[in-house]
PDB file of N, CA, C, O and CB in Angstrom:
ATOM      1  N   MET A   1    -159.783 107.021  82.042  1.00  0.00           N
ATOM      2  CA  MET A   1    -158.742 107.162  83.020  1.00  0.00           C
ATOM      3  C   MET A   1    -158.762 106.004  84.010  1.00  0.00           C
ATOM      4  O   MET A   1    -158.599 106.200  85.214  1.00  0.00           O
ATOM      5  CB  MET A   1    -158.881 108.480  83.741  1.00  0.00           C
ATOM      6  N   ILE A   2    -158.964 104.793  83.488  1.00  0.00           N
ATOM      7  CA  ILE A   2    -159.030 103.623  84.350  1.00  0.00           C
ATOM      8  C   ILE A   2    -157.685 103.295  84.999  1.00  0.00           C
ATOM      9  O   ILE A   2    -157.632 102.582  86.002  1.00  0.00           O
ATOM     10  CB  ILE A   2    -159.517 102.435  83.559  1.00  0.00           C
ATOM     11  N   HIS A   3    -156.601 103.816  84.426  1.00  0.00           N
ATOM     12  CA  HIS A   3    -155.280 103.538  84.981  1.00  0.00           C
ATOM     13  C   HIS A   3    -155.110 104.116  86.393  1.00  0.00           C
ATOM     14  O   HIS A   3    -154.217 103.690  87.125  1.00  0.00           O
ATOM     15  CB  HIS A   3    -154.207 104.099  84.061  1.00  0.00           C
ATOM     16  N   LEU A   4    -155.941 105.065  86.776  1.00  0.00           N
ATOM     17  CA  LEU A   4    -155.840 105.653  88.112  1.00  0.00           C
ATOM     18  C   LEU A   4    -156.252 104.678  89.203  1.00  0.00           C
ATOM     19  O   LEU A   4    -155.890 104.867  90.364  1.00  0.00           O
ATOM     20  CB  LEU A   4    -156.694 106.900  88.196  1.00  0.00           C
ATOM     21  N   ASN A   5    -157.006 103.632  88.852  1.00  0.00           N
ATOM     22  CA  ASN A   5    -157.476 102.661  89.834  1.00  0.00           C
ATOM     23  C   ASN A   5    -156.713 101.349  89.796  1.00  0.00           C
ATOM     24  O   ASN A   5    -157.056 100.436  90.547  1.00  0.00           O
ATOM     25  CB  ASN A   5    -158.928 102.392  89.621  1.00  0.00           C
ATOM     26  N   TRP A   6    -155.702 101.213  88.964  1.00  0.00           N
ATOM     27  CA  TRP A   6    -154.978  99.952  88.825  1.00  0.00           C
ATOM     28  C   TRP A   6    -154.315  99.506  90.117  1.00  0.00           C
ATOM     29  O   TRP A   6    -154.200  98.304  90.355  1.00  0.00           O
ATOM     30  CB  TRP A   6    -153.939 100.077  87.749  1.00  0.00           C
ATOM     31  N   GLU A   7    -153.883 100.421  90.946  1.00  0.00           N
ATOM     32  CA  GLU A   7    -153.238 100.044  92.203  1.00  0.00           C
ATOM     33  C   GLU A   7    -154.175  99.239  93.089  1.00  0.00           C
ATOM     34  O   GLU A   7    -153.723  98.422  93.891  1.00  0.00           O
ATOM     35  CB  GLU A   7    -152.759 101.284  92.946  1.00  0.00           C
ATOM     36  N   ASN A   8    -155.472  99.463  92.951  1.00  0.00           N
ATOM     37  CA  ASN A   8    -156.466  98.780  93.782  1.00  0.00           C
ATOM     38  C   ASN A   8    -156.980  97.499  93.150  1.00  0.00           C
ATOM     39  O   ASN A   8    -157.718  96.756  93.798  1.00  0.00           O
ATOM     40  CB  ASN A   8    -157.625  99.700  94.059  1.00  0.00           C
ATOM     41  N   ASN A   9    -156.614  97.213  91.899  1.00  0.00           N
ATOM     42  CA  ASN A   9    -157.060  95.989  91.222  1.00  0.00           C
ATOM     43  C   ASN A   9    -156.484  94.756  91.903  1.00  0.00           C
ATOM     44  O   ASN A   9    -155.463  94.816  92.588  1.00  0.00           O
ATOM     45  CB  ASN A   9    -156.652  96.011  89.739  1.00  0.00           C
ATOM     46  N   GLU A  10    -157.172  93.635  91.694  1.00  0.00           N
ATOM     47  CA  GLU A  10    -156.645  92.369  92.172  1.00  0.00           C
ATOM     48  C   GLU A  10    -155.383  92.022  91.385  1.00  0.00           C
ATOM     49  O   GLU A  10    -155.220  92.432  90.236  1.00  0.00           O
ATOM     50  CB  GLU A  10    -157.705  91.245  92.044  1.00  0.00           C
ATOM     51  N   THR A  11    -154.510  91.272  92.013  1.00  0.00           N
ATOM     52  CA  THR A  11    -153.289  90.837  91.346  1.00  0.00           C
ATOM     53  C   THR A  11    -153.636  89.752  90.341  1.00  0.00           C
ATOM     54  O   THR A  11    -154.271  88.755  90.685  1.00  0.00           O
ATOM     55  CB  THR A  11    -152.242  90.325  92.371  1.00  0.00           C
ATOM     56  N   MET A  12    -153.211  89.953  89.077  1.00  0.00           N
ATOM     57  CA  MET A  12    -153.490  88.992  88.015  1.00  0.00           C
ATOM     58  C   MET A  12    -152.577  87.772  88.116  1.00  0.00           C
ATOM     59  O   MET A  12    -153.022  86.635  87.962  1.00  0.00           O
ATOM     60  CB  MET A  12    -153.331  89.654  86.647  1.00  0.00           C
ATOM     61  N   LYS A  13    -151.304  88.025  88.376  1.00  0.00           N
ATOM     62  CA  LYS A  13    -150.296  86.972  88.510  1.00  0.00           C
ATOM     63  C   LYS A  13    -149.053  87.600  89.108  1.00  0.00           C
ATOM     64  O   LYS A  13    -149.003  88.809  89.335  1.00  0.00           O
ATOM     65  CB  LYS A  13    -149.980  86.288  87.131  1.00  0.00           C
ATOM     66  N   GLN A  14    -148.060  86.778  89.360  1.00  0.00           N
ATOM     67  CA  GLN A  14    -146.802  87.278  89.884  1.00  0.00           C
ATOM     68  C   GLN A  14    -145.690  87.002  88.879  1.00  0.00           C
ATOM     69  O   GLN A  14    -145.675  85.973  88.203  1.00  0.00           O
ATOM     70  CB  GLN A  14    -146.480  86.634  91.251  1.00  0.00           C
ATOM     71  N   ILE A  15    -144.763  87.947  88.800  1.00  0.00           N
ATOM     72  CA  ILE A  15    -143.624  87.828  87.890  1.00  0.00           C
ATOM     73  C   ILE A  15    -142.351  88.139  88.664  1.00  0.00           C
ATOM     74  O   ILE A  15    -142.369  88.876  89.650  1.00  0.00           O
ATOM     75  CB  ILE A  15    -143.776  88.780  86.660  1.00  0.00           C
ATOM     76  N   LYS A  16    -141.249  87.566  88.200  1.00  0.00           N
ATOM     77  CA  LYS A  16    -139.948  87.791  88.833  1.00  0.00           C
ATOM     78  C   LYS A  16    -139.080  88.606  87.890  1.00  0.00           C
ATOM     79  O   LYS A  16    -138.988  88.302  86.701  1.00  0.00           O
ATOM     80  CB  LYS A  16    -139.255  86.442  89.198  1.00  0.00           C
ATOM     81  N   CYS A  17    -138.451  89.629  88.414  1.00  0.00           N
ATOM     82  CA  CYS A  17    -137.525  90.445  87.630  1.00  0.00           C
ATOM     83  C   CYS A  17    -136.244  89.641  87.420  1.00  0.00           C
ATOM     84  O   CYS A  17    -135.653  89.154  88.383  1.00  0.00           O
ATOM     85  CB  CYS A  17    -137.224  91.814  88.341  1.00  0.00           C
ATOM     86  N   VAL A  18    -135.810  89.500  86.155  1.00  0.00           N
ATOM     87  CA  VAL A  18    -134.614  88.713  85.862  1.00  0.00           C
ATOM     88  C   VAL A  18    -133.396  89.589  85.553  1.00  0.00           C
ATOM     89  O   VAL A  18    -132.258  89.141  85.696  1.00  0.00           O
ATOM     90  CB  VAL A  18    -134.884  87.784  84.694  1.00  0.00           C
ATOM     91  N   HIS A  19    -133.632  90.831  85.131  1.00  0.00           N
ATOM     92  CA  HIS A  19    -132.512  91.754  84.888  1.00  0.00           C
ATOM     93  C   HIS A  19    -133.026  93.182  84.799  1.00  0.00           C
ATOM     94  O   HIS A  19    -134.225  93.416  84.651  1.00  0.00           O
ATOM     95  CB  HIS A  19    -131.753  91.375  83.589  1.00  0.00           C
ATOM     96  N   THR A  20    -132.112  94.124  84.891  1.00  0.00           N
ATOM     97  CA  THR A  20    -132.443  95.541  84.728  1.00  0.00           C
ATOM     98  C   THR A  20    -131.515  96.184  83.700  1.00  0.00           C
ATOM     99  O   THR A  20    -131.229  97.379  83.771  1.00  0.00           O
ATOM    100  CB  THR A  20    -132.345  96.285  86.081  1.00  0.00           C
ATOM    101  N   ASP A  21    -131.053  95.385  82.752  1.00  0.00           N
ATOM    102  CA  ASP A  21    -130.147  95.872  81.714  1.00  0.00           C
ATOM    103  C   ASP A  21    -130.953  96.525  80.595  1.00  0.00           C
ATOM    104  O   ASP A  21    -131.343  95.863  79.633  1.00  0.00           O
ATOM    105  CB  ASP A  21    -129.275  94.717  81.155  1.00  0.00           C
ATOM    106  N   ALA A  22    -131.195  97.796  80.724  1.00  0.00           N
ATOM    107  CA  ALA A  22    -131.991  98.526  79.739  1.00  0.00           C
ATOM    108  C   ALA A  22    -131.063  99.301  78.815  1.00  0.00           C
ATOM    109  O   ALA A  22    -130.094  99.916  79.260  1.00  0.00           O
ATOM    110  CB  ALA A  22    -132.995  99.484  80.433  1.00  0.00           C
ATOM    111  N   LYS A  23    -131.371  99.262  77.524  1.00  0.00           N
ATOM    112  CA  LYS A  23    -130.564 100.002  76.552  1.00  0.00           C
ATOM    113  C   LYS A  23    -130.936 101.483  76.529  1.00  0.00           C
ATOM    114  O   LYS A  23    -130.080 102.346  76.333  1.00  0.00           O
ATOM    115  CB  LYS A  23    -130.732  99.400  75.156  1.00  0.00           C
ATOM    116  N   LYS A  24    -132.213 101.764  76.729  1.00  0.00           N
ATOM    117  CA  LYS A  24    -132.708 103.112  76.498  1.00  0.00           C
ATOM    118  C   LYS A  24    -133.220 103.808  77.765  1.00  0.00           C
ATOM    119  O   LYS A  24    -133.219 105.037  77.834  1.00  0.00           O
ATOM    120  CB  LYS A  24    -133.801 103.068  75.480  1.00  0.00           C
ATOM    121  N   PHE A  25    -133.652 103.045  78.751  1.00  0.00           N
ATOM    122  CA  PHE A  25    -134.289 103.616  79.930  1.00  0.00           C
ATOM    123  C   PHE A  25    -133.528 103.255  81.199  1.00  0.00           C
ATOM    124  O   PHE A  25    -132.733 102.315  81.200  1.00  0.00           O
ATOM    125  CB  PHE A  25    -135.732 103.143  80.033  1.00  0.00           C
ATOM    126  N   ILE A  26    -133.767 103.990  82.270  1.00  0.00           N
ATOM    127  CA  ILE A  26    -133.179 103.681  83.569  1.00  0.00           C
ATOM    128  C   ILE A  26    -134.231 102.938  84.380  1.00  0.00           C
ATOM    129  O   ILE A  26    -135.213 103.536  84.820  1.00  0.00           O
ATOM    130  CB  ILE A  26    -132.693 104.980  84.312  1.00  0.00           C
ATOM    131  N   VAL A  27    -134.034 101.655  84.579  1.00  0.00           N
ATOM    132  CA  VAL A  27    -135.006 100.869  85.345  1.00  0.00           C
ATOM    133  C   VAL A  27    -134.411 100.306  86.629  1.00  0.00           C
ATOM    134  O   VAL A  27    -135.151  99.809  87.478  1.00  0.00           O
ATOM    135  CB  VAL A  27    -135.541  99.734  84.495  1.00  0.00           C
ATOM    136  N   HIS A  28    -133.101 100.373  86.789  1.00  0.00           N
ATOM    137  CA  HIS A  28    -132.488  99.792  87.987  1.00  0.00           C
ATOM    138  C   HIS A  28    -132.888 100.520  89.268  1.00  0.00           C
ATOM    139  O   HIS A  28    -132.699  99.980  90.358  1.00  0.00           O
ATOM    140  CB  HIS A  28    -130.980  99.805  87.851  1.00  0.00           C
ATOM    141  N   ARG A  29    -133.430 101.717  89.166  1.00  0.00           N
ATOM    142  CA  ARG A  29    -133.904 102.439  90.350  1.00  0.00           C
ATOM    143  C   ARG A  29    -135.294 101.975  90.789  1.00  0.00           C
ATOM    144  O   ARG A  29    -135.685 102.171  91.940  1.00  0.00           O
ATOM    145  CB  ARG A  29    -133.926 103.937  90.071  1.00  0.00           C
ATOM    146  N   LYS A  30    -136.036 101.360  89.866  1.00  0.00           N
ATOM    147  CA  LYS A  30    -137.419 100.968  90.157  1.00  0.00           C
ATOM    148  C   LYS A  30    -137.624  99.467  90.249  1.00  0.00           C
ATOM    149  O   LYS A  30    -138.636  99.022  90.790  1.00  0.00           O
ATOM    150  CB  LYS A  30    -138.328 101.518  89.110  1.00  0.00           C
ATOM    151  N   LEU A  31    -136.692  98.674  89.735  1.00  0.00           N
ATOM    152  CA  LEU A  31    -136.804  97.218  89.753  1.00  0.00           C
ATOM    153  C   LEU A  31    -135.584  96.610  90.436  1.00  0.00           C
ATOM    154  O   LEU A  31    -134.489  97.172  90.390  1.00  0.00           O
ATOM    155  CB  LEU A  31    -136.955  96.661  88.319  1.00  0.00           C
ATOM    156  N   THR A  32    -135.784  95.464  91.065  1.00  0.00           N
ATOM    157  CA  THR A  32    -134.697  94.734  91.705  1.00  0.00           C
ATOM    158  C   THR A  32    -134.649  93.331  91.129  1.00  0.00           C
ATOM    159  O   THR A  32    -135.626  92.591  91.250  1.00  0.00           O
ATOM    160  CB  THR A  32    -134.874  94.696  93.248  1.00  0.00           C
ATOM    161  N   PRO A  33    -133.533  92.936  90.500  1.00  0.00           N
ATOM    162  CA  PRO A  33    -133.435  91.568  89.982  1.00  0.00           C
ATOM    163  C   PRO A  33    -133.626  90.542  91.098  1.00  0.00           C
ATOM    164  O   PRO A  33    -133.054  90.662  92.181  1.00  0.00           O
ATOM    165  CB  PRO A  33    -132.076  91.351  89.295  1.00  0.00           C
ATOM    166  N   GLY A  34    -134.448  89.526  90.805  1.00  0.00           N
ATOM    167  CA  GLY A  34    -134.735  88.483  91.778  1.00  0.00           C
ATOM    168  C   GLY A  34    -135.985  88.731  92.604  1.00  0.00           C
ATOM    169  O   GLY A  34    -136.491  87.813  93.249  1.00  0.00           O
ATOM    170  N   LYS A  35    -136.486  89.950  92.595  1.00  0.00           N
ATOM    171  CA  LYS A  35    -137.680  90.280  93.373  1.00  0.00           C
ATOM    172  C   LYS A  35    -138.942  89.905  92.589  1.00  0.00           C
ATOM    173  O   LYS A  35    -138.976  90.012  91.363  1.00  0.00           O
ATOM    174  CB  LYS A  35    -137.696  91.788  93.734  1.00  0.00           C
ATOM    175  N   VAL A  36    -139.964  89.469  93.303  1.00  0.00           N
ATOM    176  CA  VAL A  36    -141.243  89.089  92.702  1.00  0.00           C
ATOM    177  C   VAL A  36    -142.209  90.261  92.829  1.00  0.00           C
ATOM    178  O   VAL A  36    -142.360  90.843  93.904  1.00  0.00           O
ATOM    179  CB  VAL A  36    -141.828  87.805  93.380  1.00  0.00           C
ATOM    180  N   TYR A  37    -142.861  90.600  91.719  1.00  0.00           N
ATOM    181  CA  TYR A  37    -143.796  91.723  91.662  1.00  0.00           C
ATOM    182  C   TYR A  37    -145.189  91.236  91.298  1.00  0.00           C
ATOM    183  O   TYR A  37    -145.342  90.236  90.597  1.00  0.00           O
ATOM    184  CB  TYR A  37    -143.319  92.776  90.650  1.00  0.00           C
ATOM    185  N   ASP A  38    -146.212  91.952  91.778  1.00  0.00           N
ATOM    186  CA  ASP A  38    -147.603  91.652  91.461  1.00  0.00           C
ATOM    187  C   ASP A  38    -148.023  92.408  90.209  1.00  0.00           C
ATOM    188  O   ASP A  38    -147.826  93.620  90.120  1.00  0.00           O
ATOM    189  CB  ASP A  38    -148.524  92.010  92.644  1.00  0.00           C
ATOM    190  N   VAL A  39    -148.602  91.699  89.240  1.00  0.00           N
ATOM    191  CA  VAL A  39    -149.073  92.312  87.999  1.00  0.00           C
ATOM    192  C   VAL A  39    -150.496  92.817  88.216  1.00  0.00           C
ATOM    193  O   VAL A  39    -151.382  92.060  88.612  1.00  0.00           O
ATOM    194  CB  VAL A  39    -149.015  91.299  86.807  1.00  0.00           C
ATOM    195  N   LYS A  40    -150.701  94.097  87.954  1.00  0.00           N
ATOM    196  CA  LYS A  40    -152.019  94.701  88.107  1.00  0.00           C
ATOM    197  C   LYS A  40    -152.742  94.841  86.770  1.00  0.00           C
ATOM    198  O   LYS A  40    -153.973  94.864  86.732  1.00  0.00           O
ATOM    199  CB  LYS A  40    -151.894  96.059  88.769  1.00  0.00           C
ATOM    200  N   ASN A  41    -151.987  94.935  85.669  1.00  0.00           N
ATOM    201  CA  ASN A  41    -152.555  94.983  84.324  1.00  0.00           C
ATOM    202  C   ASN A  41    -151.464  94.547  83.350  1.00  0.00           C
ATOM    203  O   ASN A  41    -150.279  94.566  83.681  1.00  0.00           O
ATOM    204  CB  ASN A  41    -153.098  96.423  83.973  1.00  0.00           C
ATOM    205  N   GLU A  42    -151.881  94.151  82.139  1.00  0.00           N
ATOM    206  CA  GLU A  42    -150.934  93.620  81.163  1.00  0.00           C
ATOM    207  C   GLU A  42    -151.398  93.960  79.752  1.00  0.00           C
ATOM    208  O   GLU A  42    -152.592  93.930  79.455  1.00  0.00           O
ATOM    209  CB  GLU A  42    -150.775  92.094  81.327  1.00  0.00           C
ATOM    210  N   THR A  43    -150.440  94.283  78.888  1.00  0.00           N
ATOM    211  CA  THR A  43    -150.705  94.448  77.458  1.00  0.00           C
ATOM    212  C   THR A  43    -149.793  93.482  76.715  1.00  0.00           C
ATOM    213  O   THR A  43    -149.112  92.663  77.333  1.00  0.00           O
ATOM    214  CB  THR A  43    -150.471  95.939  76.987  1.00  0.00           C
ATOM    215  N   ASP A  44    -149.780  93.576  75.404  1.00  0.00           N
ATOM    216  CA  ASP A  44    -148.932  92.690  74.605  1.00  0.00           C
ATOM    217  C   ASP A  44    -147.449  92.877  74.902  1.00  0.00           C
ATOM    218  O   ASP A  44    -146.688  91.910  74.864  1.00  0.00           O
ATOM    219  CB  ASP A  44    -149.186  92.922  73.132  1.00  0.00           C
ATOM    220  N   GLU A  45    -147.027  94.105  75.197  1.00  0.00           N
ATOM    221  CA  GLU A  45    -145.607  94.403  75.392  1.00  0.00           C
ATOM    222  C   GLU A  45    -145.212  94.726  76.826  1.00  0.00           C
ATOM    223  O   GLU A  45    -144.039  94.614  77.179  1.00  0.00           O
ATOM    224  CB  GLU A  45    -145.226  95.538  74.529  1.00  0.00           C
ATOM    225  N   PHE A  46    -146.169  95.126  77.656  1.00  0.00           N
ATOM    226  CA  PHE A  46    -145.849  95.656  78.976  1.00  0.00           C
ATOM    227  C   PHE A  46    -146.588  94.937  80.098  1.00  0.00           C
ATOM    228  O   PHE A  46    -147.699  94.435  79.925  1.00  0.00           O
ATOM    229  CB  PHE A  46    -146.165  97.123  79.024  1.00  0.00           C
ATOM    230  N   TYR A  47    -145.923  94.906  81.268  1.00  0.00           N
ATOM    231  CA  TYR A  47    -146.561  94.561  82.520  1.00  0.00           C
ATOM    232  C   TYR A  47    -146.698  95.858  83.315  1.00  0.00           C
ATOM    233  O   TYR A  47    -145.782  96.680  83.319  1.00  0.00           O
ATOM    234  CB  TYR A  47    -145.742  93.468  83.312  1.00  0.00           C
ATOM    235  N   PHE A  48    -147.812  96.044  83.975  1.00  0.00           N
ATOM    236  CA  PHE A  48    -148.013  97.178  84.861  1.00  0.00           C
ATOM    237  C   PHE A  48    -148.016  96.625  86.281  1.00  0.00           C
ATOM    238  O   PHE A  48    -148.908  95.873  86.674  1.00  0.00           O
ATOM    239  CB  PHE A  48    -149.349  97.956  84.531  1.00  0.00           C
ATOM    240  N   ILE A  49    -147.001  97.014  87.034  1.00  0.00           N
ATOM    241  CA  ILE A  49    -146.768  96.434  88.354  1.00  0.00           C
ATOM    242  C   ILE A  49    -146.630  97.541  89.400  1.00  0.00           C
ATOM    243  O   ILE A  49    -146.480  98.717  89.067  1.00  0.00           O
ATOM    244  CB  ILE A  49    -145.505  95.543  88.342  1.00  0.00           C
ATOM    245  N   ILE A  50    -146.685  97.140  90.659  1.00  0.00           N
ATOM    246  CA  ILE A  50    -146.317  98.041  91.754  1.00  0.00           C
ATOM    247  C   ILE A  50    -144.810  97.884  91.920  1.00  0.00           C
ATOM    248  O   ILE A  50    -144.337  96.848  92.387  1.00  0.00           O
ATOM    249  CB  ILE A  50    -147.110  97.712  93.112  1.00  0.00           C
ATOM    250  N   ASP A  51    -144.061  98.912  91.537  1.00  0.00           N
ATOM    251  CA  ASP A  51    -142.599  98.809  91.540  1.00  0.00           C
ATOM    252  C   ASP A  51    -142.024  99.214  92.901  1.00  0.00           C
ATOM    253  O   ASP A  51    -142.766  99.343  93.876  1.00  0.00           O
ATOM    254  CB  ASP A  51    -141.997  99.691  90.427  1.00  0.00           C
ATOM    255  N   ASN A  52    -140.715  99.411  92.966  1.00  0.00           N
ATOM    256  CA  ASN A  52    -140.039  99.722  94.234  1.00  0.00           C
ATOM    257  C   ASN A  52    -140.438 101.081  94.822  1.00  0.00           C
ATOM    258  O   ASN A  52    -140.157 101.354  95.989  1.00  0.00           O
ATOM    259  CB  ASN A  52    -138.542  99.690  94.029  1.00  0.00           C
ATOM    260  N   SER A  53    -141.086 101.927  94.030  1.00  0.00           N
ATOM    261  CA  SER A  53    -141.549 103.218  94.539  1.00  0.00           C
ATOM    262  C   SER A  53    -142.958 103.117  95.125  1.00  0.00           C
ATOM    263  O   SER A  53    -143.538 104.122  95.536  1.00  0.00           O
ATOM    264  CB  SER A  53    -141.521 104.267  93.425  1.00  0.00           C
ATOM    265  N   ASP A  54    -143.512 101.884  95.160  1.00  0.00           N
ATOM    266  CA  ASP A  54    -144.875 101.624  95.649  1.00  0.00           C
ATOM    267  C   ASP A  54    -145.941 102.314  94.808  1.00  0.00           C
ATOM    268  O   ASP A  54    -147.024 102.624  95.305  1.00  0.00           O
ATOM    269  CB  ASP A  54    -145.003 102.075  97.090  1.00  0.00           C
ATOM    270  N   ARG A  55    -145.639 102.553  93.543  1.00  0.00           N
ATOM    271  CA  ARG A  55    -146.592 103.125  92.589  1.00  0.00           C
ATOM    272  C   ARG A  55    -146.662 102.204  91.372  1.00  0.00           C
ATOM    273  O   ARG A  55    -145.803 101.342  91.188  1.00  0.00           O
ATOM    274  CB  ARG A  55    -146.179 104.586  92.170  1.00  0.00           C
ATOM    275  N   ILE A  56    -147.680 102.392  90.552  1.00  0.00           N
ATOM    276  CA  ILE A  56    -147.814 101.612  89.318  1.00  0.00           C
ATOM    277  C   ILE A  56    -146.779 102.084  88.308  1.00  0.00           C
ATOM    278  O   ILE A  56    -146.589 103.285  88.116  1.00  0.00           O
ATOM    279  CB  ILE A  56    -149.247 101.737  88.730  1.00  0.00           C
ATOM    280  N   GLY A  57    -146.119 101.139  87.670  1.00  0.00           N
ATOM    281  CA  GLY A  57    -145.182 101.443  86.606  1.00  0.00           C
ATOM    282  C   GLY A  57    -145.340 100.423  85.500  1.00  0.00           C
ATOM    283  O   GLY A  57    -145.638  99.257  85.758  1.00  0.00           O
ATOM    284  N   GLY A  58    -145.139 100.861  84.264  1.00  0.00           N
ATOM    285  CA  GLY A  58    -145.226  99.963  83.118  1.00  0.00           C
ATOM    286  C   GLY A  58    -143.838  99.611  82.625  1.00  0.00           C
ATOM    287  O   GLY A  58    -143.022 100.497  82.367  1.00  0.00           O
ATOM    288  N   TYR A  59    -143.561  98.305  82.490  1.00  0.00           N
ATOM    289  CA  TYR A  59    -142.233  97.837  82.108  1.00  0.00           C
ATOM    290  C   TYR A  59    -142.341  96.777  81.026  1.00  0.00           C
ATOM    291  O   TYR A  59    -143.284  95.986  81.005  1.00  0.00           O
ATOM    292  CB  TYR A  59    -141.480  97.283  83.326  1.00  0.00           C
ATOM    293  N   LEU A  60    -141.367  96.772  80.131  1.00  0.00           N
ATOM    294  CA  LEU A  60    -141.333  95.760  79.081  1.00  0.00           C
ATOM    295  C   LEU A  60    -141.291  94.359  79.679  1.00  0.00           C
ATOM    296  O   LEU A  60    -140.710  94.140  80.742  1.00  0.00           O
ATOM    297  CB  LEU A  60    -140.126  95.980  78.163  1.00  0.00           C
ATOM    298  N   LYS A  61    -141.907  93.428  78.988  1.00  0.00           N
ATOM    299  CA  LYS A  61    -141.958  92.053  79.479  1.00  0.00           C
ATOM    300  C   LYS A  61    -140.600  91.369  79.476  1.00  0.00           C
ATOM    301  O   LYS A  61    -140.427  90.336  80.122  1.00  0.00           O
ATOM    302  CB  LYS A  61    -142.920  91.254  78.650  1.00  0.00           C
ATOM    303  N   THR A  62    -139.631  91.933  78.755  1.00  0.00           N
ATOM    304  CA  THR A  62    -138.317  91.308  78.668  1.00  0.00           C
ATOM    305  C   THR A  62    -137.551  91.336  79.994  1.00  0.00           C
ATOM    306  O   THR A  62    -136.579  90.598  80.153  1.00  0.00           O
ATOM    307  CB  THR A  62    -137.504  91.992  77.601  1.00  0.00           C
ATOM    308  N   TYR A  63    -137.965  92.159  80.931  1.00  0.00           N
ATOM    309  CA  TYR A  63    -137.299  92.240  82.232  1.00  0.00           C
ATOM    310  C   TYR A  63    -137.767  91.153  83.195  1.00  0.00           C
ATOM    311  O   TYR A  63    -137.208  91.025  84.285  1.00  0.00           O
ATOM    312  CB  TYR A  63    -137.537  93.602  82.851  1.00  0.00           C
ATOM    313  N   PHE A  64    -138.769  90.373  82.825  1.00  0.00           N
ATOM    314  CA  PHE A  64    -139.420  89.467  83.767  1.00  0.00           C
ATOM    315  C   PHE A  64    -139.579  88.061  83.219  1.00  0.00           C
ATOM    316  O   PHE A  64    -139.482  87.819  82.016  1.00  0.00           O
ATOM    317  CB  PHE A  64    -140.764  90.009  84.150  1.00  0.00           C
ATOM    318  N   LYS A  65    -139.829  87.139  84.148  1.00  0.00           N
ATOM    319  CA  LYS A  65    -140.322  85.815  83.797  1.00  0.00           C
ATOM    320  C   LYS A  65    -141.472  85.512  84.742  1.00  0.00           C
ATOM    321  O   LYS A  65    -141.487  85.963  85.887  1.00  0.00           O
ATOM    322  CB  LYS A  65    -139.191  84.720  83.888  1.00  0.00           C
ATOM    323  N   GLU A  66    -142.432  84.748  84.251  1.00  0.00           N
ATOM    324  CA  GLU A  66    -143.619  84.460  85.057  1.00  0.00           C
ATOM    325  C   GLU A  66    -143.312  83.461  86.151  1.00  0.00           C
ATOM    326  O   GLU A  66    -142.586  82.491  85.935  1.00  0.00           O
ATOM    327  CB  GLU A  66    -144.746  83.934  84.181  1.00  0.00           C
ATOM    328  N   GLU A  67    -143.860  83.700  87.312  1.00  0.00           N
ATOM    329  CA  GLU A  67    -143.760  82.778  88.448  1.00  0.00           C
ATOM    330  C   GLU A  67    -144.890  81.760  88.347  1.00  0.00           C
ATOM    331  O   GLU A  67    -145.993  82.085  87.907  1.00  0.00           O
ATOM    332  CB  GLU A  67    -143.819  83.546  89.815  1.00  0.00           C
ATOM    333  N   LYS A  68    -144.617  80.568  88.746  1.00  0.00           N
ATOM    334  CA  LYS A  68    -145.654  79.525  88.697  1.00  0.00           C
ATOM    335  C   LYS A  68    -146.158  79.209  90.063  1.00  0.00           C
ATOM    336  O   LYS A  68    -147.032  78.356  90.217  1.00  0.00           O
ATOM    337  CB  LYS A  68    -145.131  78.262  88.045  1.00  0.00           C
TER     338      LYS A  68
END
């Protein structure tokens, strides 16, 4: 149950939301296009970030681009 402590992890990197056009899910309530989010964990398909609800959420990488 390590996911319970992800909110306290160091930020791995920052990513910018580029769109919220989801075919299957409602993400426009939790993400804002143009906003930069801190990545707390990452898998091959998902970023786990602190979203607009101030909680950890897992989102497909297609919604983001990496900030440099």
